[in-house]
N, C-alpha and C positions, 0 to 999 in steps of 0.2 A: 212933626218932629220925630225922628227915629228914637227908639229906646236906648240906642248906643249913646246918643247925644243928650239924653234926658238929664236934667239937673236933679239933684237929690230931692229938692222941694217938690218938683213936679211928679217925681216917681212916688213919693210918699202920698201925695194927694190922689194920684191915679189908683194906687193900691187901696187907699181908704175908700174911694168911691166904688171900686170893685167889691170890696167887703160889704159895703152898705147894700149893694144890690143883691149879693148872694146870700147874706145872712141877716134878714130883716129882724127876726126876733132877738138875736144876740145883740145887734146894734141898738135895738130899742132899749134893752136892759142897760147897755153901756151908756146910752144917752141919759137914761134916768139916773144912773149912778153919778155921772159927771154933773148932772143938773143939781145934785145935792151939794156940790161944791161951788156952785155959782156959774157954771158955764151953760147958759141958756141956748147959745147957738148950736152946741152939740145935741141938745135935746131936740130942738126944732129940726135940725138936719137929719137926725135919725128917724123922726116920726114922719116926715114928709108933710105935704099940705093937708091931707085928709086927717092924719093923726093930730096935727096941730089944731085943726078946727074942732076935733072932738075934745081935746084938752080945754080949749077956750070955752066950749059949750058947757062942759062939766064944771069949770070954775065959775061961770056965770050962774049956773043952776044952783050950786052950793051956796054962792053968795046970796042969791035971792031967797033960798030956803032958810038961811040963818037970819035974815032980816026980820 
């Protein structure tokens, strides 16, 4: 699809994906900030699969440590 015929929704998503790829640290912070307000998908999207795995391991470790 050409950018001339791109819908506003697709353009927003394309720009968001480009920003995620270009500015990983900034989007990580944005994801954490949004996660405070209950948007878990933004946190996971900004972390990627490795970051999400690290967060899960940390949560499990803290949970086991507190037991």
